[in-house]
Backbone as JSON Lines, residues from 0, in Angstrom:
{"i":0,"aa":"X","n":[0.84,-1.18,0.0],"ca":[0.0,0.0,0.0],"c":[0.88,1.24,0.0]}
{"i":1,"aa":"X","n":[0.46,2.25,-0.73],"ca":[1.24,3.48,-0.81],"c":[0.6,4.57,0.02]}
{"i":2,"aa":"X","n":[1.3,5.69,0.12],"ca":[0.81,6.81,0.91],"c":[-0.24,7.62,0.16]}
{"i":3,"aa":"X","n":[-0.25,7.52,-1.19],"ca":[-1.18,8.32,-1.99],"c":[-2.54,7.64,-1.98]}
{"i":4,"aa":"X","n":[-3.56,8.4,-1.57],"ca":[-4.92,7.88,-1.55],"c":[-5.73,8.55,-2.65]}
{"i":5,"aa":"X","n":[-6.53,7.74,-3.33],"ca":[-7.32,8.22,-4.45],"c":[-8.79,8.27,-4.09]}
{"i":6,"aa":"X","n":[-9.52,9.19,-4.72],"ca":[-10.96,9.28,-4.53],"c":[-11.65,8.27,-5.44]}
{"i":7,"aa":"X","n":[-12.93,8.07,-5.2],"ca":[-13.73,7.12,-6.0],"c":[-13.64,7.46,-7.48]}
{"i":8,"aa":"X","n":[-13.75,8.75,-7.8],"ca":[-13.74,9.17,-9.21],"c":[-12.4,8.84,-9.86]}
{"i":9,"aa":"X","n":[-11.3,9.02,-9.11],"ca":[-9.97,8.73,-9.65],"c":[-9.83,7.23,-9.94]}
{"i":10,"aa":"X","n":[-10.33,6.41,-9.03],"ca":[-10.25,4.95,-9.21],"c":[-11.11,4.53,-10.39]}
{"i":11,"aa":"X","n":[-12.3,5.15,-10.51],"ca":[-13.18,4.76,-11.62],"c":[-12.52,5.08,-12.96]}
{"i":12,"aa":"X","n":[-11.79,6.19,-13.05],"ca":[-11.07,6.52,-14.29],"c":[-9.92,5.54,-14.52]}
{"i":13,"aa":"X","n":[-9.2,5.2,-13.46],"ca":[-8.06,4.3,-13.59],"c":[-8.5,2.89,-14.01]}
{"i":14,"aa":"X","n":[-9.64,2.47,-13.51],"ca":[-10.1,1.1,-13.76],"c":[-10.98,1.03,-15.01]}
{"i":15,"aa":"X","n":[-11.65,2.13,-15.34],"ca":[-12.48,2.16,-16.54],"c":[-13.92,1.78,-16.29]}
{"i":16,"aa":"X","n":[-14.43,2.01,-15.09],"ca":[-15.84,1.76,-14.78],"c":[-16.42,3.0,-14.11]}
{"i":17,"aa":"X","n":[-17.73,3.02,-13.95],"ca":[-18.39,4.17,-13.33],"c":[-18.06,4.25,-11.84]}
{"i":18,"aa":"X","n":[-18.15,5.44,-11.29],"ca":[-17.9,5.66,-9.87],"c":[-18.89,4.86,-9.01]}
{"i":19,"aa":"X","n":[-20.13,4.75,-9.49],"ca":[-21.14,3.98,-8.74],"c":[-20.74,2.5,-8.67]}
{"i":20,"aa":"X","n":[-20.09,2.0,-9.72],"ca":[-19.61,0.61,-9.71],"c":[-18.52,0.43,-8.66]}
{"i":21,"aa":"X","n":[-17.61,1.39,-8.57],"ca":[-16.54,1.33,-7.57],"c":[-17.16,1.33,-6.16]}
{"i":22,"aa":"X","n":[-18.15,2.18,-5.95],"ca":[-18.82,2.21,-4.64],"c":[-19.49,0.87,-4.33]}
{"i":23,"aa":"X","n":[-20.11,0.28,-5.34],"ca":[-20.78,-1.02,-5.18],"c":[-19.74,-2.1,-4.83]}
{"i":24,"aa":"X","n":[-18.65,-2.12,-5.58],"ca":[-17.58,-3.09,-5.3],"c":[-17.01,-2.86,-3.89]}
{"i":25,"aa":"X","n":[-16.85,-1.59,-3.52],"ca":[-16.32,-1.28,-2.19],"c":[-17.23,-1.83,-1.1]}
{"i":26,"aa":"X","n":[-18.52,-1.68,-1.31],"ca":[-19.49,-2.19,-0.33],"c":[-19.35,-3.72,-0.21]}
{"i":27,"aa":"X","n":[-19.25,-4.38,-1.34],"ca":[-19.13,-5.85,-1.32],"c":[-17.8,-6.29,-0.68]}
{"i":28,"aa":"X","n":[-16.73,-5.56,-0.96],"ca":[-15.43,-5.89,-0.37],"c":[-15.48,-5.68,1.15]}
{"i":29,"aa":"X","n":[-16.07,-4.56,1.58],"ca":[-16.18,-4.31,3.03],"c":[-17.09,-5.34,3.7]}
{"i":30,"aa":"X","n":[-18.04,-5.85,2.95],"ca":[-18.91,-6.9,3.48],"c":[-18.1,-8.16,3.79]}
{"i":31,"aa":"X","n":[-16.98,-8.33,3.09],"ca":[-16.1,-9.48,3.32],"c":[-15.15,-9.23,4.5]}
{"i":32,"aa":"X","n":[-15.21,-8.02,5.09],"ca":[-14.4,-7.74,6.26],"c":[-13.26,-6.77,6.04]}
{"i":33,"aa":"X","n":[-13.06,-6.34,4.82],"ca":[-11.98,-5.4,4.53],"c":[-12.48,-3.99,4.84]}
{"i":34,"aa":"X","n":[-11.58,-3.12,5.31],"ca":[-11.96,-1.74,5.63],"c":[-11.12,-0.77,4.8]}
{"i":35,"aa":"X","n":[-11.79,0.1,4.05],"ca":[-11.11,1.12,3.26],"c":[-10.88,2.36,4.11]}
{"i":36,"aa":"X","n":[-9.9,3.15,3.71],"ca":[-9.65,4.44,4.37],"c":[-10.79,5.38,4.02]}
{"i":37,"aa":"X","n":[-10.98,6.39,4.88],"ca":[-12.0,7.4,4.62],"c":[-11.41,8.78,4.89]}
{"i":38,"aa":"X","n":[-11.92,9.76,4.17],"ca":[-11.48,11.14,4.38],"c":[-12.13,11.68,5.64]}
{"i":39,"aa":"X","n":[-11.77,12.9,6.01],"ca":[-12.38,13.55,7.18],"c":[-13.89,13.68,7.03]}
{"i":40,"aa":"X","n":[-14.35,13.81,5.79],"ca":[-15.78,13.93,5.53],"c":[-16.46,12.57,5.38]}
{"i":41,"aa":"X","n":[-15.7,11.47,5.48],"ca":[-16.27,10.14,5.4],"c":[-16.26,9.53,4.01]}
{"i":42,"aa":"X","n":[-15.64,10.21,3.03],"ca":[-15.59,9.69,1.66],"c":[-14.56,8.56,1.57]}
{"i":43,"aa":"X","n":[-14.88,7.55,0.76],"ca":[-13.96,6.43,0.57],"c":[-12.69,6.9,-0.12]}
{"i":44,"aa":"X","n":[-11.56,6.34,0.33],"ca":[-10.26,6.66,-0.25],"c":[-9.52,5.34,-0.5]}
{"i":45,"aa":"X","n":[-8.75,5.26,-1.59],"ca":[-8.11,4.01,-1.99],"c":[-6.63,4.22,-2.27]}
{"i":46,"aa":"X","n":[-5.81,3.19,-1.97],"ca":[-4.4,3.24,-2.35],"c":[-4.23,2.37,-3.6]}
{"i":47,"aa":"X","n":[-2.99,2.3,-4.11],"ca":[-2.78,1.6,-5.39],"c":[-3.05,0.1,-5.28]}
{"i":48,"aa":"X","n":[-2.79,-0.51,-4.11],"ca":[-3.06,-1.94,-3.94],"c":[-4.57,-2.21,-3.99]}
{"i":49,"aa":"X","n":[-5.33,-1.29,-3.44],"ca":[-6.78,-1.46,-3.46],"c":[-7.33,-1.25,-4.87]}
{"i":50,"aa":"X","n":[-6.71,-0.38,-5.64],"ca":[-7.1,-0.21,-7.04],"c":[-6.89,-1.52,-7.8]}
{"i":51,"aa":"X","n":[-5.8,-2.23,-7.47],"ca":[-5.55,-3.51,-8.15],"c":[-6.61,-4.56,-7.79]}
{"i":52,"aa":"X","n":[-7.21,-4.44,-6.6],"ca":[-8.31,-5.36,-6.24],"c":[-9.47,-5.15,-7.21]}
{"i":53,"aa":"X","n":[-9.79,-3.87,-7.5],"ca":[-10.89,-3.59,-8.42],"c":[-10.58,-4.11,-9.83]}
{"i":54,"aa":"X","n":[-9.33,-3.93,-10.26],"ca":[-8.94,-4.44,-11.58],"c":[-9.09,-5.96,-11.62]}
{"i":55,"aa":"X","n":[-8.69,-6.62,-10.53],"ca":[-8.8,-8.08,-10.44],"c":[-10.26,-8.51,-10.51]}
{"i":56,"aa":"X","n":[-11.13,-7.83,-9.8],"ca":[-12.57,-8.17,-9.82],"c":[-13.12,-8.04,-11.23]}
{"i":57,"aa":"X","n":[-12.78,-6.95,-11.91],"ca":[-13.28,-6.73,-13.27],"c":[-12.76,-7.81,-14.21]}
{"i":58,"aa":"X","n":[-11.49,-8.18,-14.06],"ca":[-10.9,-9.22,-14.92],"c":[-11.57,-10.57,-14.65]}
{"i":59,"aa":"X","n":[-11.77,-10.91,-13.39],"ca":[-12.43,-12.19,-13.05],"c":[-13.84,-12.21,-13.62]}
{"i":60,"aa":"X","n":[-14.56,-11.09,-13.5],"ca":[-15.93,-11.03,-14.02],"c":[-15.96,-11.23,-15.53]}
{"i":61,"aa":"X","n":[-14.96,-10.7,-16.25],"ca":[-14.93,-10.84,-17.7],"c":[-14.59,-12.28,-18.11]}
{"i":62,"aa":"X","n":[-13.63,-12.88,-17.4],"ca":[-13.14,-14.21,-17.78],"c":[-14.11,-15.31,-17.39]}
{"i":63,"aa":"X","n":[-14.67,-15.22,-16.22],"ca":[-15.49,-16.33,-15.73],"c":[-16.92,-15.84,-15.57]}
{"i":64,"aa":"X","n":[-17.82,-16.7,-15.76],"ca":[-19.22,-16.38,-15.6],"c":[-19.62,-16.69,-14.15]}
{"i":65,"aa":"X","n":[-19.46,-15.7,-13.26],"ca":[-19.8,-15.92,-11.85],"c":[-20.43,-14.65,-11.28]}
{"i":66,"aa":"X","n":[-21.05,-14.82,-10.12],"ca":[-21.69,-13.66,-9.49],"c":[-20.63,-12.67,-9.04]}
{"i":67,"aa":"X","n":[-21.06,-11.47,-8.84],"ca":[-20.15,-10.41,-8.4],"c":[-19.58,-10.74,-7.02]}
{"i":68,"aa":"X","n":[-20.41,-11.27,-6.13],"ca":[-19.95,-11.62,-4.78],"c":[-18.81,-12.64,-4.84]}
{"i":69,"aa":"X","n":[-18.96,-13.65,-5.71],"ca":[-17.92,-14.68,-5.84],"c":[-16.65,-14.09,-6.45]}
{"i":70,"aa":"X","n":[-16.81,-13.17,-7.41],"ca":[-15.65,-12.52,-8.02],"c":[-14.89,-11.7,-6.97]}
{"i":71,"aa":"X","n":[-15.63,-11.04,-6.09],"ca":[-15.0,-10.26,-5.02],"c":[-14.23,-11.2,-4.1]}
{"i":72,"aa":"X","n":[-14.85,-12.31,-3.71],"ca":[-14.18,-13.28,-2.83],"c":[-12.91,-13.82,-3.47]}
{"i":73,"aa":"X","n":[-12.99,-14.15,-4.75],"ca":[-11.82,-14.71,-5.43],"c":[-10.71,-13.66,-5.56]}
{"i":74,"aa":"X","n":[-11.08,-12.41,-5.88],"ca":[-10.06,-11.36,-6.02],"c":[-9.36,-11.13,-4.69]}
{"i":75,"aa":"X","n":[-10.11,-11.14,-3.61],"ca":[-9.5,-10.96,-2.29],"c":[-8.58,-12.13,-1.94]}
{"i":76,"aa":"X","n":[-9.0,-13.33,-2.28],"ca":[-8.16,-14.5,-1.96],"c":[-6.92,-14.56,-2.85]}
{"i":77,"aa":"X","n":[-6.99,-14.0,-4.06],"ca":[-5.85,-14.0,-4.98],"c":[-4.79,-12.96,-4.62]}
{"i":78,"aa":"X","n":[-5.15,-11.96,-3.87],"ca":[-4.21,-10.9,-3.54],"c":[-3.13,-11.44,-2.59]}
{"i":79,"aa":"X","n":[-1.9,-11.4,-3.07],"ca":[-0.8,-11.98,-2.28],"c":[-0.39,-11.1,-1.11]}
{"i":80,"aa":"X","n":[-0.57,-9.8,-1.23],"ca":[-0.12,-8.92,-0.15],"c":[-1.23,-8.57,0.83]}
{"i":81,"aa":"X","n":[-2.39,-9.2,0.67],"ca":[-3.5,-8.93,1.59],"c":[-3.33,-9.77,2.85]}
{"i":82,"aa":"X","n":[-3.7,-9.22,3.96],"ca":[-3.65,-9.93,5.24],"c":[-4.81,-10.91,5.27]}
{"i":83,"aa":"X","n":[-4.67,-11.95,6.01],"ca":[-5.72,-12.95,6.13],"c":[-7.05,-12.28,6.48]}
{"i":84,"aa":"X","n":[-8.13,-12.69,5.82],"ca":[-9.44,-12.07,6.01],"c":[-9.87,-12.11,7.47]}
{"i":85,"aa":"X","n":[-9.51,-13.12,8.2],"ca":[-9.89,-13.2,9.62],"c":[-9.27,-12.05,10.4]}
{"i":86,"aa":"X","n":[-8.04,-11.66,10.06],"ca":[-7.4,-10.54,10.73],"c":[-8.03,-9.22,10.32]}
{"i":87,"aa":"X","n":[-8.43,-9.11,9.05],"ca":[-9.01,-7.88,8.55],"c":[-10.4,-7.67,9.12]}
{"i":88,"aa":"X","n":[-11.11,-8.74,9.42],"ca":[-12.49,-8.6,9.88],"c":[-12.59,-7.86,11.2]}
{"i":89,"aa":"X","n":[-11.48,-7.8,11.95],"ca":[-11.5,-6.99,13.17],"c":[-11.58,-5.53,12.76]}
{"i":90,"aa":"X","n":[-11.94,-4.67,13.68],"ca":[-11.95,-3.24,13.41],"c":[-10.54,-2.78,13.11]}
{"i":91,"aa":"X","n":[-10.4,-1.65,12.45],"ca":[-9.06,-1.21,12.04],"c":[-8.13,-0.9,13.2]}
{"i":92,"aa":"X","n":[-8.66,-0.74,14.4],"ca":[-7.78,-0.45,15.53],"c":[-8.28,-1.1,16.81]}
{"i":93,"aa":"X","n":[-8.92,-2.26,16.69],"ca":[-9.37,-2.99,17.88],"c":[-8.17,-3.45,18.71]}
{"i":94,"aa":"X","n":[-7.18,-4.03,18.06],"ca":[-6.0,-4.5,18.78],"c":[-4.8,-4.31,17.88]}
{"i":95,"aa":"X","n":[-4.13,-3.18,18.02],"ca":[-3.02,-2.86,17.14],"c":[-1.8,-3.74,17.39]}
{"i":96,"aa":"X","n":[-1.69,-4.29,18.61],"ca":[-0.53,-5.13,18.91],"c":[-0.58,-6.44,18.12]}
{"i":97,"aa":"X","n":[-1.77,-6.89,17.72],"ca":[-1.9,-8.13,16.97],"c":[-1.69,-7.95,15.48]}
{"i":98,"aa":"X","n":[-1.5,-6.75,15.03],"ca":[-1.33,-6.52,13.6],"c":[0.1,-6.83,13.21]}
{"i":99,"aa":"X","n":[0.22,-7.64,12.18],"ca":[1.55,-8.06,11.77],"c":[2.13,-7.13,10.71]}
{"i":100,"aa":"X","n":[1.32,-6.44,10.03],"ca":[1.77,-5.62,8.92],"c":[1.82,-4.15,9.33]}
{"i":101,"aa":"X","n":[2.94,-3.51,9.1],"ca":[3.11,-2.1,9.44],"c":[2.12,-1.24,8.67]}
{"i":102,"aa":"X","n":[1.82,-1.64,7.46],"ca":[0.87,-0.88,6.65],"c":[-0.51,-0.91,7.29]}
{"i":103,"aa":"X","n":[-0.91,-2.07,7.82],"ca":[-2.2,-2.15,8.49],"c":[-2.22,-1.26,9.72]}
{"i":104,"aa":"X","n":[-1.1,-1.24,10.45],"ca":[-1.03,-0.39,11.64],"c":[-1.11,1.08,11.24]}
{"i":105,"aa":"X","n":[-0.4,1.46,10.19],"ca":[-0.44,2.87,9.78],"c":[-1.83,3.23,9.26]}
{"i":106,"aa":"X","n":[-2.49,2.29,8.62],"ca":[-3.86,2.53,8.16],"c":[-4.79,2.72,9.35]}
{"i":107,"aa":"X","n":[-4.6,1.9,10.39],"ca":[-5.41,2.02,11.6],"c":[-5.15,3.34,12.29]}
{"i":108,"aa":"X","n":[-3.89,3.74,12.34],"ca":[-3.54,5.02,12.96],"c":[-4.14,6.17,12.16]}
{"i":109,"aa":"X","n":[-4.07,6.07,10.84],"ca":[-4.66,7.12,9.99],"c":[-6.17,7.21,10.21]}
{"i":110,"aa":"X","n":[-6.81,6.05,10.37],"ca":[-8.26,6.06,10.63],"c":[-8.57,6.7,11.97]}
{"i":111,"aa":"X","n":[-7.74,6.38,12.99],"ca":[-7.94,7.0,14.3],"c":[-7.72,8.5,14.22]}
{"i":112,"aa":"X","n":[-6.69,8.92,13.48],"ca":[-6.42,10.35,13.35],"c":[-7.57,11.06,12.63]}
{"i":113,"aa":"X","n":[-8.11,10.39,11.63],"ca":[-9.25,10.98,10.9],"c":[-10.44,11.14,11.84]}
{"i":114,"aa":"X","n":[-10.69,10.13,12.67],"ca":[-11.8,10.22,13.62],"c":[-11.53,11.32,14.65]}
{"i":115,"aa":"X","n":[-10.3,11.39,15.13],"ca":[-9.96,12.43,16.11],"c":[-10.12,13.82,15.49]}
{"i":116,"aa":"X","n":[-9.69,13.96,14.24],"ca":[-9.83,15.25,13.56],"c":[-11.3,15.6,13.41]}
{"i":117,"aa":"X","n":[-12.13,14.61,13.06],"ca":[-13.56,14.86,12.92],"c":[-14.16,15.31,14.25]}
{"i":118,"aa":"X","n":[-13.75,14.66,15.34],"ca":[-14.25,15.03,16.67],"c":[-13.77,16.44,17.03]}
{"i":119,"aa":"X","n":[-12.5,16.73,16.75],"ca":[-11.97,18.06,17.04],"c":[-12.67,19.13,16.22]}
{"i":120,"aa":"X","n":[-12.94,18.82,14.95],"ca":[-13.67,19.77,14.09],"c":[-15.07,20.02,14.65]}
{"i":121,"aa":"X","n":[-15.73,18.94,15.07],"ca":[-17.07,19.06,15.64],"c":[-17.02,19.89,16.92]}
{"i":122,"aa":"X","n":[-16.01,19.64,17.77],"ca":[-15.85,20.4,19.0],"c":[-15.62,21.87,18.71]}
{"i":123,"aa":"X","n":[-14.83,22.15,17.68],"ca":[-14.56,23.53,17.28],"c":[-15.85,24.22,16.85]}
{"i":124,"aa":"X","n":[-16.69,23.51,16.08],"ca":[-17.96,24.09,15.65],"c":[-18.85,24.37,16.86]}
{"i":125,"aa":"X","n":[-18.92,23.43,17.79],"ca":[-19.74,23.62,18.99],"c":[-19.21,24.79,19.81]}
{"i":126,"aa":"X","n":[-17.9,24.9,19.92],"ca":[-17.29,26.0,20.67],"c":[-17.65,27.34,20.03]}
{"i":127,"aa":"X","n":[-17.56,27.42,18.7],"ca":[-17.93,28.66,18.0],"c":[-19.4,28.99,18.2]}
{"i":128,"aa":"X","n":[-20.26,27.97,18.16],"ca":[-21.69,28.2,18.39],"c":[-21.92,28.7,19.81]}
{"i":129,"aa":"X","n":[-21.23,28.1,20.79],"ca":[-21.37,28.53,22.18],"c":[-20.92,29.98,22.35]}
{"i":130,"aa":"X","n":[-19.8,30.34,21.72],"ca":[-19.32,31.71,21.81],"c":[-20.32,32.69,21.21]}
{"i":131,"aa":"X","n":[-20.92,32.3,20.1],"ca":[-21.93,33.15,19.47],"c":[-23.16,33.3,20.38]}
{"i":132,"aa":"X","n":[-23.57,32.21,21.01],"ca":[-24.69,32.28,21.95],"c":[-24.36,33.18,23.14]}
{"i":133,"aa":"X","n":[-23.14,33.09,23.64],"ca":[-22.73,33.94,24.76],"c":[-22.79,35.41,24.35]}
{"i":134,"aa":"X","n":[-22.31,35.72,23.13],"ca":[-22.37,37.11,22.65],"c":[-23.82,37.58,22.55]}
{"i":135,"aa":"X","n":[-24.7,36.71,22.07],"ca":[-26.12,37.09,21.94],"c":[-26.73,37.35,23.32]}
{"i":136,"aa":"X","n":[-26.42,36.49,24.29],"ca":[-26.94,36.66,25.65],"c":[-26.42,37.97,26.24]}
{"i":137,"aa":"X","n":[-25.14,38.26,26.03],"ca":[-24.57,39.52,26.54],"c":[-25.25,40.72,25.9]}
{"i":138,"aa":"X","n":[-25.52,40.64,24.58],"ca":[-26.22,41.74,23.92],"c":[-27.63,41.9,24.49]}
{"i":139,"aa":"X","n":[-28.3,40.78,24.74],"ca":[-29.64,40.84,25.33],"c":[-29.58,41.45,26.73]}
{"i":140,"aa":"X","n":[-28.57,41.05,27.51],"ca":[-28.43,41.61,28.85],"c":[-28.17,43.1,28.77]}
{"i":141,"aa":"X","n":[-27.31,43.53,27.84],"ca":[-27.05,44.95,27.67],"c":[-28.33,45.68,27.27]}
{"i":142,"aa":"X","n":[-29.06,45.09,26.33],"ca":[-30.31,45.68,25.88],"c":[-31.31,45.75,27.03]}
{"i":143,"aa":"X","n":[-31.4,44.67,27.8],"ca":[-32.36,44.65,28.89],"c":[-31.96,45.64,29.99]}
{"i":144,"aa":"X","n":[-30.67,45.83,30.24],"ca":[-30.25,46.81,31.24],"c":[-30.55,48.23,30.76]}
{"i":145,"aa":"X","n":[-30.38,48.48,29.45],"ca":[-30.76,49.79,28.9],"c":[-32.26,50.01,29.01]}
{"i":146,"aa":"X","n":[-33.02,48.98,28.68],"ca":[-34.48,49.06,28.79],"c":[-34.89,49.3,30.24]}
{"i":147,"aa":"X","n":[-34.24,48.62,31.15],"ca":[-34.55,48.77,32.58],"c":[-34.25,50.21,33.02]}
{"i":148,"aa":"X","n":[-33.13,50.74,32.56],"ca":[-32.76,52.12,32.89],"c":[-33.77,53.1,32.33]}
{"i":149,"aa":"X","n":[-34.23,52.86,31.08],"ca":[-35.23,53.72,30.47],"c":[-36.53,53.68,31.26]}
{"i":150,"aa":"X","n":[-36.93,52.48,31.69],"ca":[-38.17,52.32,32.45],"c":[-38.05,53.03,33.8]}
{"i":151,"aa":"X","n":[-36.89,52.91,34.45],"ca":[-36.68,53.59,35.73],"c":[-36.75,55.1,35.55]}
{"i":152,"aa":"X","n":[-36.14,55.62,34.5],"ca":[-36.2,57.06,34.22],"c":[-37.64,57.5,33.96]}
{"i":153,"aa":"X","n":[-38.37,56.72,33.18],"ca":[-39.77,57.04,32.89],"c":[-40.59,57.05,34.18]}
{"i":154,"aa":"X","n":[-40.39,56.02,35.04],"ca":[-41.11,55.95,36.3],"c":[-40.8,57.16,37.19]}
{"i":155,"aa":"X","n":[-39.53,57.57,37.22],"ca":[-39.14,58.74,38.02],"c":[-39.83,59.99,37.51]}
{"i":156,"aa":"X","n":[-39.84,60.16,36.18],"ca":[-40.52,61.31,35.59],"c":[-42.01,61.29,35.89]}
{"i":157,"aa":"X","n":[-42.61,60.09,35.83],"ca":[-44.04,59.98,36.14],"c":[-44.32,60.35,37.6]}
{"i":158,"aa":"X","n":[-43.48,59.86,38.51],"ca":[-43.66,60.18,39.93],"c":[-43.49,61.68,40.18]}
{"i":159,"aa":"X","n":[-42.49,62.27,39.54],"ca":[-42.29,63.71,39.69],"c":[-43.51,64.49,39.16]}
{"i":160,"aa":"X","n":[-44.02,64.05,38.01],"ca":[-45.19,64.7,37.43],"c":[-46.4,64.55,38.35]}
{"i":161,"aa":"X","n":[-46.55,63.36,38.94],"ca":[-47.68,63.14,39.85],"c":[-47.55,64.01,41.1]}
{"i":162,"aa":"X","n":[-46.34,64.17,41.61],"ca":[-46.12,65.05,42.77],"c":[-46.47,66.49,42.43]}
{"i":163,"aa":"X","n":[-46.06,66.95,41.24],"ca":[-46.37,68.31,40.81],"c":[-47.87,68.5,40.7]}
{"i":164,"aa":"X","n":[-48.54,67.49,40.12],"ca":[-50.0,67.58,39.97],"c":[-50.67,67.66,41.34]}
{"i":165,"aa":"X","n":[-50.19,66.86,42.28],"ca":[-50.75,66.86,43.64],"c":[-50.53,68.21,44.3]}
{"i":166,"aa":"X","n":[-49.32,68.77,44.16],"ca":[-49.03,70.08,44.73],"c":[-49.91,71.14,44.08]}
{"i":167,"aa":"X","n":[-50.06,71.05,42.77],"ca":[-50.9,72.0,42.05],"c":[-52.35,71.9,42.53]}
{"i":168,"aa":"X","n":[-52.84,70.68,42.74],"ca":[-54.2,70.49,43.24],"c":[-54.36,71.12,44.62]}
{"i":169,"aa":"X","n":[-53.35,70.95,45.47],"ca":[-53.4,71.54,46.82],"c":[-53.46,73.06,46.72]}
{"i":170,"aa":"X","n":[-52.6,73.62,45.85],"ca":[-52.58,75.07,45.69],"c":[-53.93,75.55,45.17]}
{"i":171,"aa":"X","n":[-54.47,74.84,44.2],"ca":[-55.77,75.21,43.62],"c":[-56.86,75.09,44.69]}
{"i":172,"aa":"X","n":[-56.82,73.98,45.46],"ca":[-57.83,73.78,46.5],"c":[-57.74,74.87,47.56]}
{"i":173,"aa":"X","n":[-56.53,75.21,47.96],"ca":[-56.33,76.26,48.95],"c":[-56.82,77.6,48.39]}
{"i":174,"aa":"X","n":[-56.49,77.89,47.16],"ca":[-56.89,79.12,46.52],"c":[-58.41,79.2,46.41]}
{"i":175,"aa":"X","n":[-59.05,78.1,46.05],"ca":[-60.5,78.06,45.95],"c":[-61.15,78.28,47.31]}
{"i":176,"aa":"X","n":[-60.58,77.68,48.33],"ca":[-61.11,77.82,49.68],"c":[-60.98,79.28,50.14]}
{"i":177,"aa":"X","n":[-59.85,79.87,49.87],"ca":[-59.64,81.27,50.24],"c":[-60.61,82.17,49.47]}
{"i":178,"aa":"X","n":[-60.78,81.89,48.18],"ca":[-61.72,82.66,47.37],"c":[-63.16,82.5,47.88]}
{"i":179,"aa":"X","n":[-63.51,81.3,48.28],"ca":[-64.86,81.05,48.79],"c":[-65.08,81.83,50.08]}
{"i":180,"aa":"X","n":[-64.1,81.79,50.95],"ca":[-64.21,82.53,52.21],"c":[-64.28,84.03,51.96]}
{"i":181,"aa":"X","n":[-63.47,84.47,51.01],"ca":[-63.47,85.89,50.69],"c":[-64.81,86.31,50.13]}
{"i":182,"aa":"X","n":[-65.39,85.47,49.28],"ca":[-66.7,85.78,48.7],"c":[-67.77,85.79,49.78]}
{"i":183,"aa":"X","n":[-67.7,84.84,50.71],"ca":[-68.69,84.79,51.78],"c":[-68.57,86.04,52.64]}
{"i":184,"aa":"X","n":[-67.38,86.44,52.93],"ca":[-67.14,87.6,53.76],"c":[-67.66,88.84,53.04]}
{"i":185,"aa":"X","n":[-67.39,88.95,51.77],"ca":[-67.83,90.09,51.01],"c":[-69.36,90.09,50.88]}
{"i":186,"aa":"X","n":[-69.96,88.94,50.76],"ca":[-71.41,88.87,50.61],"c":[-72.09,89.39,51.86]}
{"i":187,"aa":"X","n":[-71.55,89.0,53.03],"ca":[-72.14,89.44,54.29],"c":[-71.89,90.94,54.45]}
{"i":188,"aa":"X","n":[-70.76,91.36,53.98],"ca":[-70.48,92.78,54.08],"c":[-71.38,93.58,53.15]}
{"i":189,"aa":"X","n":[-71.75,92.92,52.08],"ca":[-72.61,93.6,51.12],"c":[-73.96,93.97,51.76]}
{"i":190,"aa":"X","n":[-74.5,93.11,52.63],"ca":[-75.8,93.33,53.26],"c":[-75.7,94.23,54.47]}
{"i":191,"aa":"X","n":[-74.58,94.52,54.88],"ca":[-74.48,95.36,56.07],"c":[-74.73,96.75,55.82]}
């Protein structure tokens, strides 16, 4: 296996079949216990040895009249550099100490790194969302404190206005009472 990983479209061009066929073959191969590399976004990725598996499957299908599943099984069994299917059927990093091939270990490590990167990316997104929520809450608190201050100012103005009205009513009432007394006094004086 090499370090260069190819996308489905690249493999389909190299092998001469549609990308959907490569995906179908990949599914059948993984059904046999083999695990392909995946990108951070989860897209299938292939190395040159895996491309040769697809070429082998296509060649077997052309030469012999057999089902696709049997062609996949035969291509996997014909691959000389493939690890025993029983070893591959384990997860890519269930037990790294039992892996005999350095390439399998590096593939498992790459898969773990891809998963860790995906988790870190997800954590970064959540962190950014949390920071945005905190900013929104702070803006709301600022807005609500301004609104509270406006309401307090309005209430103070209303209370001041009510006090003035009350004082004005007292002055008016006192003035009216004085005027009434003055009129009464003048009326009695008028008859004298």
